[in-house]
C-alpha positions as CSV (number, residue, x, y, z in Angstrom):
1,M,-15.2,-1.5,12.8
2,N,-14.6,0.9,16.1
3,H,-14.7,4.3,16.0
4,R,-11.7,6.0,17.0
5,R,-11.8,9.4,18.2
6,E,-8.3,9.6,16.7
7,F,-8.8,10.0,13.9
8,S,-12.0,11.8,14.6
9,I,-11.0,15.3,12.6
10,P,-13.5,17.8,14.2
11,F,-13.4,19.8,11.0
12,V,-16.2,22.8,11.3
13,G,-14.6,24.6,14.3
14,L,-10.9,25.2,12.0
15,K,-10.3,28.7,10.6
16,P,-9.3,28.1,6.7
17,G,-5.7,27.5,5.8
18,V,-3.8,24.8,6.9
19,H,-3.8,22.1,10.0
20,E,-1.1,19.5,10.9
21,Y,-2.1,16.3,12.4
22,N,0.2,13.3,12.7
23,Y,0.0,10.2,14.3
24,I,1.9,7.1,14.3
25,I,0.5,3.9,13.4
26,E,1.6,0.3,14.6
27,D,0.4,-3.4,14.1
28,K,-2.3,-2.7,16.7
29,F,-4.3,-0.1,14.5
30,F,-4.9,-2.9,12.5
31,D,-6.8,-5.5,14.3
32,D,-9.7,-3.5,12.6
33,F,-9.6,-4.0,9.9
34,Q,-8.6,-7.9,8.0
35,S,-5.6,-9.8,8.3
36,Q,-2.3,-8.0,7.1
37,D,0.5,-9.4,4.9
38,F,3.3,-7.1,6.9
39,T,4.6,-7.0,10.7
40,N,6.0,-4.4,12.9
41,C,4.6,-2.0,11.5
42,N,5.9,1.8,12.2
43,A,4.2,4.6,10.1
44,Q,4.4,7.8,10.5
45,I,1.1,9.8,8.8
46,K,1.6,13.3,8.2
47,L,-1.8,15.1,8.0
48,L,-2.1,18.2,5.9
49,L,-5.6,19.6,6.1
50,D,-6.3,22.5,3.9
51,K,-9.7,24.0,4.9
52,K,-11.3,26.0,1.9
53,S,-15.1,27.5,2.6
54,S,-17.0,24.5,0.7
55,F,-14.3,21.6,0.4
56,M,-10.9,20.4,2.3
57,I,-7.3,18.8,0.6
58,L,-6.4,16.3,2.5
59,K,-2.2,15.5,1.7
60,F,-0.9,12.2,3.8
61,E,2.8,11.4,3.9
62,V,3.2,8.3,5.2
63,G,6.5,7.4,6.2
64,G,8.2,4.8,8.5
65,S,8.8,1.1,7.9
66,L,7.4,-2.5,8.8
67,Q,8.3,-6.1,8.0
68,V,6.8,-8.3,5.0
69,V,7.9,-12.1,3.7
70,C,9.8,-12.0,0.6
71,D,8.2,-13.1,-2.2
72,R,11.6,-15.0,-3.7
73,C,13.1,-16.6,-0.3
74,N,10.4,-16.2,2.2
75,S,12.3,-14.4,4.5
76,Q,11.3,-11.5,6.8
77,L,12.2,-8.3,4.6
78,P,12.1,-4.7,6.4
79,L,10.7,-2.8,3.9
80,E,10.5,1.5,4.1
81,L,7.6,3.3,3.6
82,W,7.5,6.9,1.6
83,D,4.8,7.9,-0.5
84,D,1.7,10.6,-0.3
85,F,-1.7,10.6,-1.5
86,T,-3.9,13.9,-1.8
87,M,-7.8,13.8,-1.0
88,T,-10.6,16.3,-1.8
89,I,-13.7,16.4,0.3
90,K,-16.2,18.5,-1.1
91,M,-19.7,19.3,1.1
92,V,-22.7,18.6,-1.2
93,E,-26.7,17.7,-0.9
94,N,-26.3,14.7,-1.7
95,P,-23.1,12.7,-0.9
96,E,-24.3,9.4,-1.3
97,E,-25.0,9.4,-4.9
98,M,-22.0,11.9,-6.0
99,N,-19.9,9.4,-4.6
100,E,-21.4,6.6,-6.4
101,Q,-21.3,8.5,-9.7
102,E,-17.7,9.8,-8.3
103,D,-14.6,8.2,-10.8
104,D,-12.2,9.7,-9.0
105,P,-10.3,7.5,-5.9
106,D,-9.2,11.1,-5.0
107,M,-12.4,12.5,-4.4
108,Y,-14.6,12.7,-1.5
109,Y,-18.1,13.7,-0.8
110,I,-19.5,14.9,3.0
111,A,-22.9,16.0,3.7
112,Q,-22.8,19.7,4.3
113,G,-24.0,18.9,7.2
114,E,-21.1,17.3,8.8
115,S,-18.8,18.3,11.4
116,H,-16.3,15.7,11.4
117,I,-14.0,13.5,9.2
118,D,-13.0,10.5,10.1
119,V,-9.6,9.4,8.2
120,A,-8.8,6.0,10.0
121,G,-9.5,3.8,6.6
122,W,-7.3,6.3,4.7
123,I,-4.5,6.0,6.3
124,Y,-5.5,2.1,6.0
125,E,-5.8,2.3,2.7
126,F,-2.6,4.4,2.1
127,I,0.0,2.4,4.3
128,N,-1.4,-0.7,2.0
129,L,-0.9,1.2,-1.1
130,S,2.7,2.4,0.0
131,I,3.7,-1.4,0.1
132,P,5.1,-2.2,-3.4
133,M,3.2,-5.7,-5.2
134,Q,6.5,-7.6,-5.4
135,K,8.2,-7.8,-2.5
136,T,11.6,-9.3,-2.8
137,C,14.6,-8.8,-1.7
138,N,17.2,-6.4,-3.6
139,Y,19.7,-8.7,-6.8
140,E,22.2,-6.5,-5.5
141,N,21.2,-7.8,-1.3
142,M,20.7,-11.8,-2.1
143,E,23.6,-12.5,-0.5
144,G,23.1,-9.8,2.0
145,P,21.6,-11.2,6.1
146,H,18.0,-10.7,4.7
147,C,17.8,-13.4,2.4
148,N,17.1,-17.3,2.9
149,Q,20.4,-18.4,1.4
150,S,18.8,-21.9,1.4
151,A,15.6,-21.6,0.1
152,L,17.5,-19.4,-3.2
153,D,19.8,-22.7,-3.3
154,M,16.3,-24.6,-4.4
155,L,15.3,-22.1,-6.9
156,K,18.8,-22.2,-8.4
157,K,18.9,-26.0,-8.6
158,M,14.9,-26.4,-9.8
159,N,15.7,-23.7,-12.5
160,T,18.6,-25.7,-13.8
161,D,16.8,-28.7,-13.2
162,E,13.8,-27.6,-15.1
163,K,15.6,-26.3,-18.2
164,K,17.6,-30.2,-18.3
165,V,13.9,-31.0,-18.8
166,I,12.7,-28.7,-21.5
167,K,15.9,-30.1,-24.0
168,E,15.3,-33.2,-22.9
169,N,11.6,-33.4,-23.9
170,P,10.5,-34.8,-27.1
171,I,7.6,-33.1,-27.9
172,W,10.3,-30.2,-29.1
173,K,12.0,-31.9,-31.0
174,G,10.7,-31.3,-34.1
175,L,10.4,-27.3,-33.5
176,E,14.1,-26.6,-33.9
177,K,13.9,-26.3,-37.8
178,F,11.1,-23.4,-37.5
179,K,13.3,-21.9,-35.2
180,D,16.0,-19.0,-37.5
181,L,13.1,-19.0,-40.7
182,D,12.5,-15.2,-41.6
């Protein structure tokens, strides 16, 4: 992965307190990562770094939009991003050992001699976590401009054909007598 300087924050020279960083993330950002399930990313990341004497709190606010493929009708679906994530960064003697033992995914350890922290990996992760697992057009918008009507018609047809097959299948014939037993 390329080391990109714009995502490396030199925290050593920062005074204690809150510092703000803003990033615009587009599709080019993801070239160094694996292929994505979305396109046309236009994400805005607001990072608030609260520096303390022996630790830092990083608050990532994710906003913007991107396009995903609808899981139901397979058409392009615009999706708004809105989420926030918090990371606590502690400076310790043995960061590798501490990171291996840590159960909290929002806690990260770095060496006391470190002077920079790279946030590109977290930005990548938090954008992906902002996308819902199931990406579908809303039921109330199924007749809307983003739905693939021919795919929806095919799904409706397949659903009625499936119900017909179940009713006609002789395997289930004898089971009706057990339906209302209590």
